[in-house]
C-alpha positions as a printed NumPy array, in Angstrom:
array([[-56.53 , 202.175,  63.301],
       [-55.675, 199.705,  65.776],
       [-54.949, 200.665,  69.252],
       [-51.8  , 198.301,  69.672],
       [-48.862, 200.234,  70.603],
       [-45.406, 200.516,  68.337],
       [-43.062, 197.727,  69.28 ],
       [-40.449, 198.842,  71.652],
       [-36.896, 198.356,  70.015],
       [-33.724, 197.802,  72.03 ],
       [-31.545, 200.872,  72.879],
       [-28.67 , 201.578,  70.123],
       [-25.241, 200.701,  71.672],
       [-23.025, 203.733,  72.42 ],
       [-19.426, 204.173,  71.419],
       [-18.616, 203.11 ,  74.916],
       [-20.07 , 199.705,  74.356],
       [-18.079, 198.71 ,  71.46 ],
       [-15.947, 195.843,  71.717],
       [-12.532, 196.717,  73.426],
       [ -9.151, 196.555,  71.692],
       [ -7.8  , 193.818,  73.898],
       [-10.931, 191.574,  72.95 ],
       [-10.127, 192.282,  69.333],
       [ -6.386, 191.492,  69.86 ],
       [ -6.943, 188.251,  71.695],
       [ -9.274, 187.204,  69.202],
       [ -6.593, 187.933,  66.254],
       [ -4.154, 185.948,  68.443],
       [ -6.33 , 183.07 ,  68.877],
       [ -7.159, 182.997,  65.078],
       [ -3.473, 182.932,  64.202],
       [ -2.97 , 180.078,  66.631],
       [ -5.762, 178.241,  64.824],
       [ -4.24 , 178.623,  61.618],
       [ -1.316, 176.366,  62.776],
       [ -3.368, 173.056,  62.459],
       [ -4.558, 174.261,  59.376],
       [ -0.931, 174.975,  57.717],
       [ -0.077, 171.509,  59.121],
       [ -3.041, 169.867,  57.4  ],
       [ -1.883, 171.338,  54.251],
       [  1.506, 170.347,  54.468],
       [  0.932, 166.79 ,  55.371],
       [ -2.075, 166.264,  53.469],
       [ -0.063, 167.502,  50.118],
       [  3.028, 165.692,  51.431],
       [  0.852, 162.391,  51.441],
       [ -0.701, 163.213,  47.929],
       [  2.61 , 163.707,  46.355],
       [  3.97 , 160.487,  48.051],
       [  1.321, 158.039,  47.178],
       [ -1.177, 159.66 ,  44.836],
       [ -4.081, 159.516,  47.303],
       [ -4.246, 160.527,  51.486],
       [ -3.907, 157.688,  53.402],
       [ -7.176, 156.515,  55.227],
       [ -4.936, 157.021,  58.423],
       [ -4.334, 160.53 ,  57.851],
       [ -7.539, 161.757,  56.019],
       [ -9.43 , 162.292,  59.44 ],
       [ -6.646, 164.385,  60.883],
       [ -5.963, 166.531,  57.737],
       [-10.165, 167.198,  57.586],
       [ -9.986, 168.301,  61.486],
       [ -6.877, 170.596,  60.802],
       [ -8.442, 171.967,  57.913],
       [-11.592, 172.781,  59.699],
       [ -9.708, 174.237,  62.826],
       [ -7.863, 176.487,  60.437],
       [-10.969, 177.621,  58.653],
       [-12.085, 178.695,  62.26 ],
       [ -8.939, 180.76 ,  62.688],
       [ -9.661, 182.481,  59.559],
       [-13.385, 183.297,  60.353],
       [-12.203, 184.369,  63.94 ],
       [ -9.602, 186.961,  62.54 ],
       [-12.092, 188.011,  60.127],
       [-14.939, 188.65 ,  62.991],
       [-12.004, 190.336,  65.135],
       [-11.34 , 192.874,  62.312],
       [-14.543, 193.542,  61.068],
       [-15.867, 194.154,  64.383],
       [-19.413, 194.196,  65.659],
       [-21.717, 196.69 ,  63.964],
       [-24.68 , 197.918,  65.71 ],
       [-28.414, 196.85 ,  64.475],
       [-30.055, 199.234,  62.172],
       [-33.51 , 199.786,  63.217],
       [-36.624, 200.332,  61.076],
       [-36.915, 204.231,  60.461],
       [-33.369, 205.311,  61.383],
       [-30.711, 206.331,  58.922],
       [-27.355, 204.132,  58.99 ]])
């Protein structure tokens, strides 16, 4: 056998170390605010496609930026609702 000690694992977080409800609410509100540029991008991009058949080169970067911010809002809401999970250490039951 080897003389190396077993690796030291970080302590498992207790329920008191879980994310607070206030932070979760702020994350959801921030995500909702971030959804608004995405909605505008969909509206203006869709209107531009319907009117001219293609997105104008002037508005395309703004539509793309709005969609990226909207996707970030969806991810933020998803992360807030899903919550933080404690890491599972080898040899422990989940």
